[in-house]
One Martini backbone bead per residue (centre of mass of N, CA, C, O) as a GRO file, in nm:
protein
  241
    1MET     BB    1  22.565   5.304   9.315
    2SER     BB    2  22.809   5.088   9.341
    3PHE     BB    3  23.101   5.035   9.541
    4LEU     BB    4  23.435   4.993   9.612
    5TYR     BB    5  23.526   4.895   9.929
    6THR     BB    6  23.822   4.979  10.119
    7PRO     BB    7  23.910   4.850  10.406
    8ASP     BB    8  24.053   4.939  10.748
    9SER     BB    9  24.019   4.656  10.943
   10VAL     BB   10  24.323   4.583  10.885
   11ALA     BB   11  24.539   4.608  11.104
   12ALA     BB   12  24.830   4.682  11.183
   13GLY     BB   13  24.981   4.367  11.253
   14THR     BB   14  24.744   4.204  11.130
   15THR     BB   15  24.616   3.901  11.051
   16PRO     BB   16  24.443   3.776  10.828
   17ALA     BB   17  24.191   3.538  10.803
   18VAL     BB   18  24.174   3.626  10.484
   19SER     BB   19  24.351   3.574  10.168
   20LEU     BB   20  24.323   3.704   9.828
   21PHE     BB   21  24.509   3.612   9.515
   22GLU     BB   22  24.406   3.596   9.223
   23ILE     BB   23  24.129   3.438   9.201
   24THR     BB   24  24.091   3.153   8.990
   25LYS     BB   25  23.812   2.969   8.820
   26HIS     BB   26  23.783   2.679   8.620
   27PHE     BB   27  23.528   2.523   8.409
   28GLY     BB   28  23.675   2.487   8.163
   29ARG     BB   29  23.556   2.772   8.010
   30PHE     BB   30  23.448   2.849   8.278
   31ALA     BB   31  23.441   3.144   8.489
   32ALA     BB   32  23.372   3.157   8.828
   33LEU     BB   33  23.654   3.315   8.875
   34ARG     BB   34  23.816   3.664   8.856
   35GLY     BB   35  24.048   3.797   9.017
   36VAL     BB   36  24.042   3.771   9.347
   37ASN     BB   37  24.087   4.051   9.590
   38ALA     BB   38  24.143   4.005   9.945
   39ASP     BB   39  24.092   4.118  10.279
   40PHE     BB   40  24.015   3.962  10.612
   41ALA     BB   41  23.926   4.020  10.918
   42PRO     BB   42  23.911   3.942  11.222
   43GLY     BB   43  23.606   3.924  11.395
   44LYS     BB   44  23.405   3.904  11.141
   45LEU     BB   45  23.090   3.956  10.952
   46TYR     BB   46  23.034   3.809  10.637
   47VAL     BB   47  22.839   3.897  10.345
   48ILE     BB   48  22.734   3.704  10.061
   49LEU     BB   49  22.644   3.829   9.744
   50GLY     BB   50  22.439   3.696   9.467
   51GLU     BB   51  22.382   3.534   9.209
   52ASN     BB   52  22.333   3.270   9.048
   53GLY     BB   53  22.662   3.179   8.943
   54ALA     BB   54  22.879   3.402   9.060
   55GLY     BB   55  23.083   3.227   9.291
   56LYS     BB   56  23.033   3.188   9.594
   57SER     BB   57  23.070   2.886   9.659
   58THR     BB   58  23.342   2.858   9.534
   59LEU     BB   59  23.486   3.051   9.729
   60LEU     BB   60  23.424   2.893   9.988
   61ARG     BB   61  23.568   2.626   9.903
   62ILE     BB   62  23.848   2.748   9.869
   63ILE     BB   63  23.876   2.849  10.167
   64ALA     BB   64  23.817   2.554  10.288
   65GLY     BB   65  24.002   2.344  10.093
   66LEU     BB   66  23.796   2.184   9.866
   67MET     BB   67  23.932   2.379   9.645
   68GLU     BB   68  24.124   2.464   9.371
   69PRO     BB   69  24.265   2.695   9.215
   70THR     BB   70  24.379   2.780   8.905
   71ARG     BB   71  24.453   3.063   9.028
   72GLY     BB   72  24.638   3.159   9.293
   73GLU     BB   73  24.602   3.266   9.651
   74VAL     BB   74  24.552   3.125   9.975
   75ARG     BB   75  24.493   3.258  10.307
   76VAL     BB   76  24.450   3.089  10.628
   77LEU     BB   77  24.534   3.178  10.929
   78GLY     BB   78  24.843   3.246  10.791
   79THR     BB   79  24.810   3.014  10.562
   80LYS     BB   80  24.848   2.807  10.261
   81LYS     BB   81  24.815   2.548  10.447
   82LEU     BB   82  24.510   2.433  10.487
   83ARG     BB   83  24.543   2.166  10.644
   84GLU     BB   84  24.668   2.293  10.906
   85VAL     BB   85  24.363   2.449  10.961
   86ALA     BB   86  24.106   2.260  10.939
   87MET     BB   87  24.038   2.246  11.264
   88ARG     BB   88  23.968   2.579  11.246
   89VAL     BB   89  23.730   2.495  11.057
   90GLY     BB   90  23.395   2.571  10.940
   91TYR     BB   91  23.149   2.382  10.735
   92MET     BB   92  22.855   2.475  10.537
   93ALA     BB   93  22.669   2.341  10.319
   94HIS     BB   94  22.403   2.336  10.116
   95ALA     BB   95  22.426   2.066  10.207
   96PRO     BB   96  22.403   1.893  10.515
   97LEU     BB   97  22.585   1.635  10.562
   98LEU     BB   98  22.412   1.390  10.665
   99TYR     BB   99  22.279   1.105  10.842
  100ASP     BB  100  21.962   0.986  10.805
  101GLU     BB  101  21.990   0.717  11.005
  102LEU     BB  102  22.055   0.935  11.210
  103ASP     BB  103  22.063   1.117  11.464
  104ALA     BB  104  22.197   1.405  11.577
  105MET     BB  105  22.377   1.291  11.800
  106GLU     BB  106  22.505   1.075  11.627
  107ASN     BB  107  22.626   1.260  11.417
  108LEU     BB  108  22.804   1.426  11.606
  109ARG     BB  109  22.962   1.197  11.733
  110TYR     BB  110  23.104   1.126  11.465
  111PHE     BB  111  23.236   1.399  11.412
  112ALA     BB  112  23.388   1.431  11.676
  113GLY     BB  113  23.585   1.205  11.619
  114LEU     BB  114  23.729   1.348  11.380
  115TYR     BB  115  23.826   1.566  11.615
  116GLY     BB  116  23.884   1.421  11.896
  117ILE     BB  117  23.594   1.399  12.035
  118LYS     BB  118  23.451   1.262  12.357
  119ASP     BB  119  23.240   1.473  12.427
  120ASP     BB  120  22.902   1.489  12.455
  121ALA     BB  121  22.851   1.779  12.559
  122MET     BB  122  22.938   1.920  12.292
  123CYS     BB  123  22.708   1.810  12.127
  124ALA     BB  124  22.471   1.911  12.298
  125THR     BB  125  22.548   2.212  12.281
  126ALA     BB  126  22.526   2.251  11.976
  127LEU     BB  127  22.224   2.181  11.968
  128LEU     BB  128  22.120   2.393  12.163
  129ARG     BB  129  22.230   2.650  12.003
  130VAL     BB  130  22.020   2.564  11.748
  131GLY     BB  131  21.745   2.439  11.884
  132LEU     BB  132  21.799   2.139  11.980
  133ASP     BB  133  21.727   1.815  12.090
  134PRO     BB  134  21.951   1.574  12.215
  135SER     BB  135  21.702   1.353  12.288
  136LEU     BB  136  21.621   1.311  12.014
  137LYS     BB  137  21.539   1.008  11.811
  138ARG     BB  138  21.510   1.112  11.546
  139ARG     BB  139  21.571   1.091  11.233
  140VAL     BB  140  21.700   1.303  11.001
  141GLY     BB  141  21.519   1.194  10.761
  142GLN     BB  142  21.253   1.320  10.943
  143TYR     BB  143  21.322   1.596  10.906
  144SER     BB  144  21.299   1.899  10.855
  145GLN     BB  145  21.469   2.134  10.679
  146GLY     BB  146  21.526   2.320  10.923
  147MET     BB  147  21.642   2.103  11.109
  148ARG     BB  148  21.877   2.031  10.920
  149GLN     BB  149  22.012   2.301  10.924
  150ARG     BB  150  22.072   2.302  11.229
  151ALA     BB  151  22.237   2.042  11.231
  152SER     BB  152  22.454   2.144  11.036
  153LEU     BB  153  22.545   2.381  11.211
  154ALA     BB  154  22.628   2.210  11.454
  155ARG     BB  155  22.857   2.066  11.299
  156ALA     BB  156  23.021   2.319  11.242
  157ILE     BB  157  23.048   2.420  11.563
  158LEU     BB  158  23.146   2.184  11.746
  159HIS     BB  159  23.482   2.270  11.739
  160ASP     BB  160  23.521   2.572  11.768
  161PRO     BB  161  23.573   2.766  11.537
  162GLU     BB  162  23.745   3.046  11.399
  163LEU     BB  163  23.620   2.957  11.112
  164LEU     BB  164  23.312   3.036  10.935
  165LEU     BB  165  23.139   2.856  10.669
  166LEU     BB  166  22.831   2.957  10.499
  167ASP     BB  167  22.585   2.789  10.285
  168GLU     BB  168  22.277   2.865  10.305
  169PRO     BB  169  22.149   2.833  10.622
  170PHE     BB  170  21.831   2.938  10.543
  171SER     BB  171  21.718   2.708  10.394
  172ASN     BB  172  21.399   2.648  10.466
  173VAL     BB  173  21.367   2.869  10.689
  174ASP     BB  174  21.213   3.020  10.915
  175VAL     BB  175  21.228   3.334  11.021
  176THR     BB  176  21.268   3.292  11.325
  177SER     BB  177  21.503   3.084  11.297
  178ALA     BB  178  21.689   3.264  11.133
  179LYS     BB  179  21.722   3.479  11.354
  180ASP     BB  180  21.841   3.289  11.565
  181MET     BB  181  22.085   3.213  11.390
  182ALA     BB  182  22.198   3.503  11.353
  183SER     BB  183  22.239   3.562  11.656
  184LEU     BB  184  22.447   3.334  11.697
  185LEU     BB  185  22.655   3.452  11.494
  186GLY     BB  186  22.687   3.719  11.645
  187ALA     BB  187  22.803   3.601  11.902
  188MET     BB  188  23.040   3.466  11.783
  189ARG     BB  189  23.178   3.714  11.681
  190ASP     BB  190  23.195   3.847  11.973
  191GLN     BB  191  23.411   3.596  12.037
  192GLY     BB  192  23.611   3.619  11.752
  193LYS     BB  193  23.490   3.523  11.513
  194THR     BB  194  23.496   3.421  11.166
  195ILE     BB  195  23.238   3.504  10.923
  196PHE     BB  196  23.071   3.336  10.646
  197VAL     BB  197  22.779   3.433  10.439
  198VAL     BB  198  22.577   3.274  10.226
  199THR     BB  199  22.297   3.467  10.076
  200HIS     BB  200  21.943   3.557   9.995
  201GLN     BB  201  21.885   3.672  10.313
  202ALA     BB  202  21.984   3.963  10.405
  203PRO     BB  203  21.791   4.076  10.627
  204VAL     BB  204  21.866   3.869  10.849
  205MET     BB  205  22.185   3.986  10.858
  206GLN     BB  206  22.182   4.295  10.917
  207PRO     BB  207  22.230   4.312  11.240
  208VAL     BB  208  22.532   4.137  11.208
  209CYS     BB  209  22.674   4.290  10.984
  210ASP     BB  210  22.974   4.426  10.875
  211GLU     BB  211  23.009   4.300  10.581
  212CYS     BB  212  22.964   4.325  10.227
  213ILE     BB  213  22.963   4.096   9.945
  214VAL     BB  214  22.979   4.126   9.595
  215ILE     BB  215  22.915   3.880   9.337
  216ALA     BB  216  22.990   3.917   8.977
  217GLY     BB  217  23.104   3.724   8.739
  218GLY     BB  218  23.347   3.640   8.951
  219ARG     BB  219  23.350   3.918   9.092
  220LEU     BB  220  23.444   4.177   9.306
  221THR     BB  221  23.222   4.458   9.318
  222THR     BB  222  23.140   4.472   9.634
  223ARG     BB  223  23.219   4.675   9.944
  224GLU     BB  224  23.039   4.708  10.254
  225LYS     BB  225  22.918   4.834  10.513
  226GLY     BB  226  22.713   4.641  10.576
  227ILE     BB  227  22.371   4.664  10.451
  228PRO     BB  228  22.241   4.817  10.216
  229ARG     BB  229  21.928   4.879  10.108
  230HIS     BB  230  21.972   4.801   9.794
  231LEU     BB  231  22.061   4.484   9.897
  232LEU     BB  232  21.810   4.358  10.052
  233SER     BB  233  21.675   4.368   9.755
  234PRO     BB  234  21.651   4.271   9.425
  235TYR     BB  235  21.418   4.467   9.355
  236ALA     BB  236  21.552   4.729   9.456
  237ALA     BB  237  21.802   4.709   9.272
  238GLU     BB  238  21.650   4.719   9.000
  239ALA     BB  239  21.505   4.998   9.054
  240ARG     BB  240  21.797   5.157   9.049
  241ARG     BB  241  21.881   5.109   8.728
   0.00000   0.00000   0.00000
């Protein structure tokens, strides 16, 4: 049986990377989130698990400042004024959010301009970090789904964010590539980044996960160190009930 683990990882005197106070989100009569409370320490990698419709993506969008909660308060990197820290946050949506008619380098060059980055070397470095060739002139619209996911991750890490929010980054990515991406995220965590990953592929994240969070019915129901075996597979979880 799962239990709610209350971590002591937010040391005294340390500002949480993310704080959630009674976060509730309604879409009409449907409550996507119901009174979520949690503090998350900086420099950790958090994996968010849950069934479809549990509220995972909604929570990530609220933390990113892309959606306001119906009730409650969010603090990100020490402030509730999320626009003030937007440049310090990287967000990868479930959709790649790339321009199909541009190649990867052209896409990153465009997004770099939004961050005030004029150095092509930073764009090239981001692509190389995710395993893509910056000199490839193929349009993103001609990429495989796995390549699109890699390019989307490159866009999210381009500006070296302190907080990285990833929604299903391994969707349609082969196992080897997913493991490579997970290793990159682990290395970024080791550099002091705080990372949240929403995924249905928990085993890929097991080697680098500090804490897993389970959301069910809009509530944070489970929080544990690492990813316990019974959460690695939904079939295993069902068998334990």
